[in-house]
C-alpha positions in Angstrom: -22.4 5.6 -2.5 -19.8 3.1 -3.9 -17.2 2.4 -1.5 -16.7 -1.2 -2.6 -12.8 -1.2 -3.5 -10.8 -1.6 -6.8 -13.2 -4.2 -8.2 -16.2 -2.2 -7.6 -19.5 -3.4 -8.8 -21.0 0.1 -8.9 -18.0 1.8 -10.9 -18.9 0.3 -14.4 -22.5 1.1 -13.9 -21.5 4.6 -13.1 -18.6 5.3 -15.3 -19.8 3.7 -18.4 -17.4 4.0 -21.3 -14.8 5.9 -18.8 -14.4 2.7 -17.1 -11.4 0.5 -17.5 -9.8 -2.4 -15.9 -7.6 -2.2 -12.7 -3.9 -1.6 -14.0 -1.6 -4.5 -12.8 1.8 -3.2 -11.8 3.7 -6.3 -12.6 4.3 -7.1 -9.0 2.4 -9.3 -6.5 3.1 -9.7 -2.9 2.9 -12.3 -0.1 1.5 -10.7 3.1 1.4 -11.7 6.7 0.8 -10.5 10.2 2.3 -12.1 13.2 0.2 -11.6 16.3 1.6 -11.5 19.8 4.9 -10.7 18.4 6.3 -10.0 21.9 5.9 -13.7 22.7 8.0 -14.8 19.8 11.8 -15.3 19.9 13.2 -11.8 18.8 16.3 -13.1 16.9 15.5 -13.1 13.1 18.3 -14.7 11.0 20.6 -13.6 9.6 21.9 -11.8 13.0 24.7 -9.9 11.5 24.4 -7.1 8.7 20.6 -6.7 8.7 20.2 -5.9 12.3 16.6 -6.8 12.0 16.2 -8.1 15.5 17.4 -4.9 17.1 15.3 -2.8 14.7 12.1 -4.6 15.3 12.4 -4.6 19.0 11.6 -0.7 18.7 7.9 0.1 19.7 7.3 1.4 16.1 9.6 0.3 13.2 9.3 0.4 9.6 12.0 -1.5 7.5 12.5 -1.8 3.7 15.0 -4.4 2.8 16.1 -3.9 -0.7 18.1 -7.0 -1.6 17.3 -9.0 -4.7 14.3 -10.2 -2.6 12.1 -7.2 -1.5 10.9 -7.3 2.0 9.0 -4.8 4.0 8.3 -5.0 7.6 6.2 -2.9 10.0 6.4 -3.6 13.8 4.1 -1.8 16.1 2.5 -1.8 19.5 4.0 -2.7 23.0 3.6 -5.8 25.2 0.7 -7.9 24.4 -0.4 -5.5 21.5 2.9 -5.7 19.6 2.4 -7.1 15.9 4.6 -7.6 13.1 3.2 -6.9 9.7 5.3 -8.1 6.5 5.0 -8.5 2.9 7.3 -10.1 0.3 6.9 -8.4 -3.2 8.1 -10.2 -6.4 7.7 -9.6 -10.0 5.5 -11.7 -12.2 3.6 -11.1 -15.4 0.7 -12.9 -14.3 -1.0 -12.0 -10.8 -2.8 -14.5 -8.6 -6.3 -15.1 -9.6 -8.8 -13.5 -7.3 -10.0 -16.8 -5.9 -6.4 -17.6 -4.9 -5.9 -14.3 -2.8 -6.8 -16.1 0.4 -7.3 -19.8 -0.9 -8.0 -23.0 1.2 -6.2 -23.1 4.6 -2.5 -23.6 3.9 -2.6 -22.8 0.3 -0.8 -19.5 0.6 1.8 -21.2 2.9 2.5 -23.8 0.3 2.8 -21.2 -2.4 5.2 -19.1 -0.5 7.2 -22.2 0.5 7.5 -23.1 -3.1 8.7 -19.7 -4.1 11.3 -19.8 -1.3 12.5 -23.3 -2.3 12.9 -22.2 -5.8 15.0 -18.8 -4.9 17.1 -20.9 -2.9 18.3 -22.9 -5.9 18.9 -19.7 -8.0 20.3 -17.2 -5.4 22.0 -19.1 -2.3 23.7 -15.9 -1.5 20.4 -14.0 -0.8 20.5 -13.3 2.9 16.8 -12.2 3.1 15.5 -15.8 2.4 16.3 -17.1 6.0 14.5 -14.0 7.4 11.5 -14.8 5.3 11.5 -18.4 6.3 11.4 -17.5 9.9 8.6 -15.0 9.1 6.5 -17.6 7.5 7.1 -20.3 10.1 5.7 -17.6 12.6 2.6 -16.6 10.8 -0.6 -18.6 10.9 -2.5 -19.6 7.8 -5.2 -17.3 8.7 -2.9 -14.4 8.6 -1.5 -15.1 5.2 -2.5 -13.5 2.0 -1.3 -13.6 -1.7 -2.5 -11.0 -4.1 -1.4 -8.7 -7.0 -0.7 -5.0 -6.9 -3.2 -3.1 -9.0 -4.1 0.6 -9.3 -6.7 2.5 -11.3 -6.3 5.3 -13.9 -7.5 8.9 -13.4 -11.2 9.3 -14.2 -12.8 12.5 -15.5 -15.7 12.1 -12.9 -16.8 9.9 -9.9 -20.3 10.7 -9.6 -23.6 10.6 -11.7 -26.8 12.3 -10.3 -26.9 11.3 -6.6 -24.6 8.5 -6.8 -20.7 8.7 -5.9 -17.7 6.5 -5.9 -15.0 7.0 -2.9 -11.9 5.2 -1.9 -10.3 2.5 -4.1 -13.5 2.3 -6.2 -12.5 5.9 -7.6 -8.8 6.0 -7.2 -7.1 2.9 -6.1 -3.4 3.3 -5.6 -0.4 1.1 -5.1 0.8 0.8 -1.5 4.1 2.4 -1.9 3.0 5.6 -0.3 1.1 3.9 2.3 -1.9 6.1 1.8 -4.7 4.0 0.4 -6.8 3.6 3.6 -6.0 7.2 4.4 -7.4 8.5 1.0 -10.5 6.6 1.7 -10.9 8.1 5.1 -10.2 11.7 3.7 -12.9 11.1 1.1 -15.3 10.6 3.7 -14.4 13.7 5.8 -14.4 15.8 2.6 -17.7 14.4 1.3 -19.4 15.1 4.8 -17.9 18.8 4.6 -19.4 19.1 1.0 -22.9 17.8 2.0 -22.9 20.1 5.0 -21.9 23.2 2.8 -24.9 22.5 0.7 -27.2 22.0 3.7 -27.6 18.3 2.9 -30.2 19.4 0.3 -28.3 20.0 -2.9 -26.8 16.6 -3.2 -25.4 16.8 -6.8 -23.7 20.1 -6.1 -22.1 18.7 -3.1 -20.9 15.5 -5.2 -19.5 18.0 -7.9 -17.6 20.0 -5.3 -16.3 16.9 -3.7 -14.7 15.8 -7.0 -13.2 19.3 -7.5 -11.4 19.0 -4.1 -10.1 15.5 -4.3 -9.3 14.7 -7.8 -6.0 16.4 -7.8 -4.7 15.4 -4.4 -5.7 11.7 -5.1 -4.1 11.8 -8.5 -0.9 13.2 -6.9 -0.9 10.1 -4.4 -1.6 7.4 -7.1 1.1 9.0 -9.5 3.7 9.3 -6.5 3.1 5.7 -5.5 3.8 4.5 -9.0 7.0 6.5 -9.3 8.2 5.3 -5.9 7.2 1.7 -6.7 9.1 2.0 -10.0 12.1 3.1 -8.0 12.0 0.6 -5.4 11.5 -2.3 -7.8 14.5 -1.6 -10.1 16.2 -4.6 -11.3 18.9 -3.4 -13.9 22.2 -2.4 -12.7 21.5 1.3 -13.5 18.3 1.3 -12.3 19.6 -0.2 -8.8 22.6 2.3 -8.7 19.9 5.3 -9.2 17.4 3.8 -6.6 20.3 3.5 -4.0 21.7 6.8 -4.7 18.4 8.6 -4.5 17.4 6.9 -1.2 20.8 7.3 0.3 20.6 11.1 -0.6 16.8 11.2 0.8 17.6 9.8 4.2 20.9 11.8 4.6 19.0 15.1 3.8 15.9 14.3 5.3 14.0 15.9 2.3 12.0 12.8 1.5 10.3 12.6 5.0 9.6 16.5 4.9 8.2 16.1 1.6 6.0 13.3 2.6 4.9 15.0 5.8 4.0 18.1 3.8 2.2 16.1 1.0 0.4 13.4 3.1 -0.4 15.2 6.1 -0.2 18.9 5.2 -2.0 18.7 1.8 -4.9 17.5 3.2 -5.3 19.8 6.2 -4.3 22.8 4.2 -7.0 22.0 1.7 -9.6 21.4 4.3 -8.6 24.5 6.2 -9.2 26.5 3.0 -12.6 25.2 2.7 -13.6 25.9 6.4 -12.2 29.5 5.9 -14.5 30.1 3.0 -17.6 29.2 5.1 
């Protein structure tokens, strides 16, 4: 079983001519985690329109800041367990090299600080920059990452003989739907179901059934994530107007969350229930 991620060493051996390199999205991110967030000062500048401090004080908060600088924050937990996860996305034609994704101690901090300093020179009115500076100052070097955002194209098969790819090795997705890890977990559950259906004897038949059950759903997640990423990353005036109009409508009518719940949760459970009913 190849569950070794988007840069899988097994995938080229299994896929052969169907193998292609990961698809770079044109965006990279700085990523950080603030542990013991409850011990930190809760005020995040600026204290006015963003209302970040109030929102992050909630036991579970997900915030997408769509200013010229893209910032995404997730706060979760209570008391000593409270953490804040944040990411800063930015367009760049060349992603960081893999050896730079973590880098030497302090390397990512220096890269992000240089990015912020340059942004201040070109966009002094961007109110998100002080927020990011505050987040950086509160994040330890060990909890900082810098990497490009990649996905994989759809593959006509994930297995050969008794060898199978699952998770990002088979269907790596961009993070905009928040389902990369979930897809890998679902793969494990469905693969176990398929093997059990075959009495753990007819492995190749089980792997073929696994692909038949998983390929359409994972493709929808990958495609949806690309579409949402295109919308969120809009930079032209028309694109920004369209993005804001769509998101405002989605939030007011609640249709996006209903769709997400049906697709992300209901889609998997409905498919699995169908399998169980056929047994």
